C-alpha positions as MATLAB code, in Angstrom:
seq = 'XXXXXXXXXXXXXXXXXXXXXXXXXXXXXXXXXXXXXXXXXXXXXXXXXXXXXXXXXXXXXXXXXXXXXXXXXXXXXXXXXXXXXXXXXXXXXXXXXXXXXXXXXXXXXXXXXXXXXXXXXXXXXXXXXXXXXXXXXXXXXXXXXXXXXXXXXXXXXXXXXXXXXXXXXXXXXXXXXXXXXXXXXXXXXXXXXXXXXXXXXXXXXXXXXXXXXXXXXXXXXXXXXXXXXXXXXXXXXXXXXXXXXXXXXXXXXXXXXXXXXXXXXXXXXXXXXXXXXXXXXXXXXXXXXXXXXXXXXXXXXXXXXXXXXXXXXXXXXXXXXXXXXXXXXXXXXXXXXXXXXXXXXXXXXXXXXXXXXXXXXXXXXXXXXXXXXXXXXXXXXXXXXXXXXXXXXXXXXXXXXXXXXXXXXXXXXXXXXXXXXXXXXXXXXXXXXXXXXXXXXXXXXXXXXXXXXXXXXXXXXXXXXXXXXXXXXXXXXXXXXXXXXXXXXXXXXXXXX';
ca = [
      -0.022    0.312   -0.079;
       1.586    3.733   -1.119;
       2.192    5.285    2.751;
       0.781    8.712    1.617;
      -2.649    6.841    1.267;
      -2.084    4.812    4.663;
      -0.930    8.122    6.298;
      -3.972    9.567    5.529;
      -5.731    7.820    8.466;
      -3.322    9.612   10.929;
      -2.636   13.158   12.099;
       1.424   14.032   11.726;
       3.114   15.831   14.061;
       6.139   16.635   11.776;
       7.013   17.728    8.986;
       8.090   14.746    6.721;
       7.586   14.435    3.112;
       7.411   10.678    1.955;
       5.995   10.437   -1.622;
       6.377    7.000   -3.617;
       7.304    4.878   -0.774;
       5.364    1.498   -0.911;
       5.327   -0.237    2.530;
       4.335   -4.205    2.378;
       2.624   -4.254    5.637;
       2.876   -3.033    9.406;
       4.261   -4.199   12.520;
       4.444   -3.101   16.723;
       6.292   -6.370   17.297;
      10.193   -6.096   16.235;
      10.331   -9.882   15.856;
       7.083   -9.927   13.159;
       9.303   -7.191   10.998;
       9.816   -8.265    7.563;
      11.342   -6.409    4.911;
       9.052   -3.051    3.689;
       7.334   -2.835    7.227;
       5.660    0.083    8.584;
       6.221   -0.342   12.254;
       4.985    1.313   14.951;
       6.597    2.298   18.191;
       3.770    1.244   20.976;
       4.186    2.129   24.985;
       2.751   -0.673   27.157;
       3.278   -0.950   30.606;
       5.903   -3.031   30.807;
       8.101   -2.182   27.670;
       8.481    0.398   25.367;
       8.552   -0.019   21.313;
      10.642    2.816   20.874;
      13.082    0.716   22.684;
      13.153   -1.566   19.872;
      13.050    0.320   16.677;
      17.059   -0.487   15.985;
      16.163   -3.962   15.906;
      12.729   -3.526   13.623;
      15.404   -1.420   11.243;
      17.600   -4.028   10.974;
      15.065   -7.054   10.452;
      13.710   -4.309    6.900;
      11.321   -1.416    8.430;
      11.368    0.926    6.083;
       9.425    3.722    7.853;
       8.481    4.170   11.763;
       5.603    5.732   13.383;
       7.162    7.329   17.111;
       6.150    9.094   19.834;
       9.617   10.931   20.330;
      12.306   10.872   17.631;
      14.860    8.083   18.117;
      18.359    9.383   17.749;
      21.126    7.254   15.596;
      18.200    5.402   13.541;
      18.652    5.676    9.864;
      14.500    5.299    9.014;
      12.112    8.036    8.181;
      10.474    8.691   11.383;
       6.481   10.123   11.813;
       5.636   11.660   14.780;
       2.699   10.994   16.278;
       1.286   11.739   19.788;
      -0.079    8.439   20.794;
       1.437    5.985   18.913;
      -1.013    3.366   20.153;
      -4.182    5.402   18.917;
      -2.505    5.338   15.666;
      -1.803    1.958   15.343;
      -5.489    1.184   15.676;
      -5.954    3.629   12.980;
      -3.442    2.395   10.486;
      -4.666   -1.438   10.943;
      -8.121    0.099   10.292;
      -7.245    1.975    7.022;
      -4.551   -1.137    5.801;
      -7.345   -3.361    6.183;
     -10.336   -1.570    4.325;
     -12.584   -0.426    7.976;
     -13.390   -4.556    7.987;
     -15.977   -3.782   10.983;
     -18.258   -1.014    8.716;
     -18.948   -4.339    6.165;
     -19.931   -6.774    8.974;
     -23.003   -6.287   12.135;
     -20.443   -6.057   15.038;
     -21.918   -6.291   18.159;
     -19.379   -5.096   21.646;
     -20.230   -6.420   24.842;
     -18.726   -5.526   28.195;
     -19.268   -5.852   31.635;
     -16.690   -6.809   34.908;
     -18.717  -10.048   34.488;
     -20.366  -12.496   32.225;
     -19.254  -10.838   28.865;
     -17.526  -14.159   27.799;
     -20.721  -15.998   28.799;
     -23.099  -13.130   27.185;
     -20.764  -12.927   23.819;
     -21.172  -16.777   23.320;
     -24.755  -16.835   24.212;
     -25.552  -14.023   21.794;
     -23.284  -15.796   19.033;
     -25.094  -18.774   19.067;
     -28.312  -17.204   19.163;
     -27.386  -15.700   15.254;
     -25.696  -18.888   14.453;
     -28.796  -20.764   15.138;
     -30.702  -18.157   12.743;
     -28.186  -19.335    9.611;
     -25.916  -16.328   10.103;
     -22.219  -17.166    9.304;
     -20.661  -15.487   12.710;
     -17.129  -14.583   13.976;
     -16.657  -14.231   17.884;
     -13.953  -12.959   19.660;
     -13.087  -12.791   23.532;
     -11.211  -14.062   26.255;
     -11.438  -18.073   25.107;
     -11.509  -17.765   21.271;
     -11.218  -15.996   18.203;
     -14.001  -17.636   15.982;
     -14.237  -17.158   11.946;
     -17.105  -19.140   10.460;
     -16.023  -22.779   11.469;
     -13.289  -21.876   12.301;
     -11.312  -20.930   15.689;
      -7.752  -20.533   17.537;
      -7.092  -19.847   20.590;
      -7.242  -16.379   22.362;
      -4.407  -14.775   24.355;
      -5.828  -11.157   24.894;
      -9.895  -10.989   25.976;
      -9.483   -7.865   23.058;
      -6.645   -8.292   20.800;
      -4.261   -5.356   20.056;
      -5.507   -3.513   17.155;
      -3.946   -4.125   14.391;
      -4.162   -8.294   14.860;
      -8.249   -6.908   15.995;
      -7.989   -5.312   12.413;
      -6.820   -8.883   10.695;
      -8.761  -11.116   11.949;
     -11.703   -8.721   11.000;
     -10.840   -8.989    7.543;
     -10.279  -12.542    7.758;
     -13.796  -12.710    8.868;
     -14.823  -10.396    5.820;
     -13.096  -12.582    3.245;
     -14.954  -15.512    5.029;
     -18.360  -13.743    4.503;
     -18.844  -13.496    8.059;
     -22.003  -11.335    8.891;
     -22.316  -11.224   12.261;
     -19.493  -10.887   15.044;
     -19.626  -10.573   18.547;
     -16.759   -9.343   20.729;
     -15.544   -8.965   23.854;
     -14.815   -5.752   24.905;
     -12.459   -5.163   27.847;
     -11.741   -2.017   29.723;
      -8.203   -2.565   29.095;
      -8.993   -2.628   25.531;
     -11.118    0.886   25.613;
      -8.276    2.281   27.606;
      -5.372    1.278   25.138;
      -7.683    2.249   21.642;
      -7.712   -1.910   20.963;
     -11.079   -1.241   19.113;
     -10.948    2.328   18.374;
     -11.653    2.145   14.844;
     -14.241   -0.315   15.455;
     -17.718    0.156   13.915;
     -20.565   -0.972   16.251;
     -24.181   -1.710   15.617;
     -24.889   -2.813   19.142;
     -22.413   -2.034   22.459;
     -23.927   -3.336   25.665;
     -22.748   -2.810   29.635;
     -24.728   -5.105   31.525;
     -22.850   -4.888   35.166;
     -20.107   -2.531   36.915;
     -17.822   -3.769   40.090;
     -14.828   -3.228   41.326;
     -12.378   -4.847   39.406;
      -8.993   -4.328   37.525;
      -7.997   -2.094   40.001;
      -4.177   -2.855   39.596;
      -4.135   -1.027   35.856;
      -6.650    1.532   36.522;
      -5.881    2.884   39.767;
      -9.407    3.894   40.915;
     -13.110    2.486   40.269;
     -13.643    5.883   38.787;
     -11.308    5.522   36.007;
     -12.119    2.014   35.602;
     -15.851    3.142   35.164;
     -14.512    5.942   32.509;
     -12.323    3.448   30.224;
     -15.594    0.874   30.679;
     -18.437    3.069   29.621;
     -16.554    4.602   26.843;
     -18.207    1.911   24.912;
     -21.567    3.058   25.496;
     -20.584    6.865   25.578;
     -18.846    6.937   22.220;
     -21.526    4.603   20.351;
     -22.879    6.390   17.277;
     -26.297    7.604   16.758;
     -26.384    4.388   13.882;
     -26.440    2.029   16.518;
     -28.228    0.393   20.121;
     -27.165    0.903   23.110;
     -28.344   -1.948   25.224;
     -28.173   -1.256   29.163;
     -29.191   -2.807   32.264;
     -31.895   -0.722   34.537;
     -30.950   -2.395   37.755;
     -27.350   -1.866   37.858;
     -26.768    1.844   38.648;
     -23.724    2.276   36.557;
     -25.110    1.210   33.191;
     -28.484    3.092   34.321;
     -26.653    6.103   34.081;
     -25.473    6.034   30.631;
     -29.115    6.297   29.438;
     -28.702    9.779   28.481;
     -25.257    9.681   27.962;
     -24.884    8.506   24.523;
     -25.861    8.893   20.562;
     -26.817    5.606   20.481;
     -30.778    4.662   20.407;
     -30.895    3.350   23.917;
     -32.590   -0.156   24.399;
     -33.274   -0.640   28.114;
     -34.175   -4.051   30.412;
     -34.400   -5.389   34.057;
     -35.300   -7.731   36.463;
     -36.155   -5.288   39.209;
     -36.759   -2.139   37.508;
     -39.827   -2.069   35.167;
     -39.229    1.006   32.978;
     -37.415    0.247   30.537;
     -38.333   -1.728   27.264;
     -37.751   -5.419   28.154;
     -38.545   -6.613   31.927;
     -37.892   -9.563   32.962;
     -41.339  -11.575   35.113;
     -42.057  -14.644   37.242;
     -38.493  -15.763   37.444;
     -38.100  -19.092   39.245;
     -34.555  -19.781   40.425;
     -35.744  -23.077   42.643;
     -33.523  -25.561   40.933;
     -30.436  -22.527   39.903;
     -31.245  -22.987   36.490;
     -33.524  -19.621   35.158;
     -36.967  -20.039   33.949;
     -38.654  -16.385   32.892;
     -41.231  -14.705   30.766;
     -39.689  -11.818   28.736;
     -41.948   -8.920   28.321;
     -41.713   -6.226   25.970;
     -43.455   -3.087   27.968;
     -42.523   -0.494   25.138;
     -42.517   -0.262   21.689;
     -39.246   -0.109   19.369;
     -38.034   -0.634   15.686;
     -35.109   -2.805   14.489;
     -33.716   -4.424   11.814;
     -36.975   -3.240    9.934;
     -39.010   -5.435   12.586;
     -41.606   -3.447   15.281;
     -41.969   -4.790   18.201;
     -44.760   -4.185   20.377;
     -45.781   -4.827   24.050;
     -45.788   -8.737   23.993;
     -44.521  -11.381   25.941;
     -42.847  -15.110   25.229;
     -41.448  -17.304   27.802;
     -37.220  -18.422   28.082;
     -36.072  -21.681   29.992;
     -32.545  -21.620   30.652;
     -29.654  -25.076   30.753;
     -27.519  -22.463   32.337;
     -27.636  -21.790   36.013;
     -27.471  -18.798   38.066;
     -29.125  -14.855   38.594;
     -25.848  -13.778   36.624;
     -27.228  -15.841   33.364;
     -30.431  -14.176   33.563;
     -29.412  -10.646   33.313;
     -26.699  -12.504   30.644;
     -29.703  -13.745   28.747;
     -31.438  -11.023   28.555;
     -28.879   -8.934   26.894;
     -28.388  -11.962   24.664;
     -32.301  -11.908   23.332;
     -32.020   -8.059   23.368;
     -28.514   -8.398   20.862;
     -31.244  -11.369   19.441;
     -34.470   -9.312   19.090;
     -31.793   -6.241   17.366;
     -30.623   -8.719   15.242;
     -33.867   -9.140   13.629;
     -33.903  -12.930   15.179;
     -36.959  -14.791   15.589;
     -38.323  -15.543   19.230;
     -38.487  -19.281   18.585;
     -34.931  -19.219   17.611;
     -33.904  -17.513   21.121;
     -36.331  -19.566   23.151;
     -34.377  -22.727   21.660;
     -30.690  -21.640   21.757;
     -31.144  -20.366   25.401;
     -32.598  -23.824   26.340;
     -29.814  -26.078   24.425;
     -26.794  -23.165   26.010;
     -24.769  -25.254   28.567;
     -22.546  -21.938   29.128;
     -18.566  -21.140   29.636;
     -16.959  -23.852   32.147;
     -16.602  -21.618   35.979;
     -19.367  -19.861   35.370;
     -21.631  -21.234   37.915;
     -21.166  -24.421   36.578;
     -23.024  -27.317   37.998;
     -20.666  -30.150   37.979;
     -22.157  -33.106   39.712;
     -25.846  -33.242   40.813;
     -26.630  -36.019   42.723;
     -27.341  -36.957   46.413;
     -26.406  -33.180   46.700;
     -24.626  -30.600   44.498;
     -21.061  -29.043   43.279;
     -21.204  -25.875   42.039;
     -17.807  -24.187   40.465;
     -17.697  -20.525   39.924;
     -15.517  -17.601   39.017;
     -16.438  -15.592   42.059;
     -14.090  -12.974   40.864;
     -14.619   -9.685   42.503;
     -17.822   -8.008   44.993;
     -19.728   -7.746   41.983;
     -19.761  -11.477   40.797;
     -19.856  -12.651   44.304;
     -23.122  -11.032   45.095;
     -24.609  -12.406   42.105;
     -23.491  -15.477   42.310;
     -24.742  -15.385   46.718;
     -27.742  -14.260   45.563;
     -28.387  -16.938   43.210;
     -27.828  -19.086   46.197;
     -30.548  -17.538   48.090;
     -33.150  -18.310   45.278;
     -32.423  -22.392   45.301;
     -33.532  -24.928   47.229;
     -30.997  -26.969   49.110;
     -30.190  -28.075   53.068;
     -26.994  -26.677   53.580;
     -24.141  -24.863   51.862;
     -20.366  -25.762   52.194;
     -18.527  -22.509   51.031;
     -14.982  -23.550   49.897;
     -13.332  -20.619   48.739;
      -9.675  -20.027   46.852;
      -8.201  -16.779   48.078;
      -7.595  -14.475   45.606;
      -3.550  -13.917   45.011;
      -1.587  -10.624   44.009;
      -4.412   -8.499   44.079;
      -3.985   -7.130   47.321;
      -5.298   -7.241   50.486;
      -8.123   -4.331   49.534;
     -10.059   -6.452   46.560;
      -9.939   -9.937   49.699;
     -11.262   -7.622   52.518;
     -13.850   -6.428   49.509;
     -14.702  -10.478   48.439;
     -14.821  -11.221   52.055;
     -17.479   -8.125   52.965;
     -19.983  -10.025   50.310;
     -19.598  -12.894   51.902;
     -20.057  -11.543   55.270;
     -23.418   -9.670   53.746;
     -25.013  -12.966   52.928;
     -23.708  -15.406   55.333;
     -26.644  -15.394   58.001;
     -29.063  -15.116   54.850;
     -27.721  -18.289   53.691;
     -26.887  -19.861   56.583;
     -23.203  -19.526   56.908;
     -21.762  -20.103   59.520;
     -18.136  -21.129   58.432;
     -15.633  -20.758   55.277;
     -13.239  -23.479   54.242;
     -10.312  -21.577   52.612;
      -7.071  -22.607   50.758;
      -4.105  -20.738   49.375;
      -4.339  -22.919   46.622;
      -0.181  -23.159   47.120;
       0.551  -25.967   44.339;
      -2.280  -24.585   41.801;
      -1.283  -20.873   41.577;
       1.744  -19.526   39.659;
       4.320  -16.260   40.873;
       1.622  -14.196   39.339;
      -1.362  -15.510   41.365;
       0.476  -16.319   44.485;
      -1.812  -15.335   47.922;
       0.253  -13.176   50.005;
       0.166  -13.157   54.028;
      -1.493   -9.860   53.750;
      -4.498  -10.854   51.834;
      -5.315  -14.048   54.269;
      -4.997  -11.504   56.564;
      -7.494   -9.539   54.829;
      -9.779  -12.480   54.615;
      -9.258  -13.512   58.082;
     -10.108  -10.523   59.922;
     -13.243   -9.942   57.901;
     -14.441  -13.158   58.547;
     -13.180  -13.451   62.497;
     -14.999   -9.776   62.828;
     -18.588  -11.258   61.866;
     -17.771  -14.575   63.250;
     -17.630  -17.239   60.906;
     -14.893  -19.482   61.631;
     -12.449  -20.104   58.882;
     -10.683  -23.513   58.136;
      -7.754  -22.801   56.306;
      -5.651  -24.882   54.343;
      -2.193  -24.667   52.053;
      -3.436  -26.970   49.582;
      -7.092  -26.461   47.465;
      -6.884  -30.394   47.111;
      -7.121  -30.625   50.878;
      -9.937  -27.689   51.107;
     -11.849  -29.622   48.447;
     -12.233  -32.752   50.255;
     -12.878  -31.764   53.504;
     -16.213  -29.721   51.622;
     -17.288  -32.876   49.820;
     -16.622  -35.076   52.569;
     -19.305  -32.719   54.475;
     -21.842  -33.090   52.031;
     -24.690  -34.726   53.349;
     -28.173  -35.387   51.106;
     -29.839  -32.018   49.622;
     -26.511  -29.949   50.385;
     -25.074  -27.547   48.288;
     -20.907  -27.352   47.984;
     -19.820  -24.029   46.273;
     -16.306  -24.029   44.664;
     -15.547  -20.586   44.696;
     -12.417  -18.147   43.320;
     -10.525  -17.401   40.090;
      -6.993  -18.807   39.085;
      -6.412  -20.288   42.585;
      -9.857  -22.796   42.086;
      -8.771  -23.687   38.462;
      -8.259  -27.028   39.078;
     -11.480  -27.503   41.498;
     -13.662  -29.566   39.233;
     -11.309  -31.989   38.229;
     -10.077  -32.386   41.948;
     -13.959  -32.609   43.240;
     -14.866  -34.904   41.053;
     -11.866  -36.901   41.311;
     -12.606  -37.250   44.667;
     -16.246  -38.611   43.857;
     -14.933  -41.107   42.189;
     -12.647  -42.317   44.702;
     -15.904  -42.092   46.583;
     -17.449  -44.600   44.608;
     -20.098  -42.219   43.188;
     -21.442  -41.768   39.964;
     -20.104  -38.774   38.057;
     -21.612  -37.994   34.811;
];
């Protein structure tokens, strides 16, 4: 591509003449540079691409985009104010704005992005569309998938994936949009048809510093949406609801508790853990050539949890806005089996064992709220304390458990450091343990603390009696919990399906 044409996509801050230069591609990683590339020096949290410009030139880079001129490097250097933003703009221009050629759905939330995106993708796919999916687990292009490295890929990689999808006749792309992606301009040039924000709670403070900055990053997906798009907002969540009048997009709102929106979830039954409810369209709206008038239809979910009901409400709304038939929506959600570790039933017989991510106050609150809807005798909570997130987040997590303890009859907790099942980046510190223990002690809740994950889970399984519920709760430390629990049940000659 001609460089002068490519540079029309960015704001160049220095006076540089580069007529007639042709580039063979764009790179931001020096080891991926080949002869003729434009190299973009991107600053990250851990490293700075400017340090690798000399190496990029050795590998064949013909020209560079920089925030500061680098001395003793013999290639033309184009100065920009923000090279991350420039990378996104250049990537979109190089691949001819692929997102504008498909129906793009951007999903953000503190909790539930993955499950919601999978639900929405299956609804669209079952309607007969060729779909793409970009998220934490996988990148799906039609019937081909590759493992994901980031929740939302770097901007240049994202534009390439989208271009590949265009070439594969993909019509609808569902994408998880992380706060990091928004703050770091990875989705700068994505043209969305639908954007959603389901919930907000404290998370990623290590990156954003304050909750206010975290919300500012998350909410930018909604605030910056165009007048030609739809914004799906949850009126039960105060942060999502606060954006109703902060966007140019046409807002379609919903609630389980709040009835002031367009769509309402009524007659919710969570007695078995799996939601059954009626979707009621309260306010008429038009989308995709269809007029939706006040009406209602019934939904049964195969996946458990109150959070799954909220996720489903987003996916249902996405389906309606995309012109999917109600029959397809109903059938898909009745068969959708979910994403691992999102309130996942791993054993249901004499007693129940549930595996849940239990990551942050918002996630924990909705998980324990689900338990309050369910029928069971006694709750046995096996909790993997969160490592390398600081004492504050562990204290806040513990406080949510305490808030629900009396209502759930929880007088003791089985906790673990998961010593053999964490990496150095997830290792639990003494301060994090003590923060959790202090909150529990203040509430009069006894804690059985184990170093090893397996010892904690075995205690939980051993204590379970008929019609009890064992909750395997926690993030990285509990990732191996389901396998340990099922192995223990097999050793006790319990039939595990």
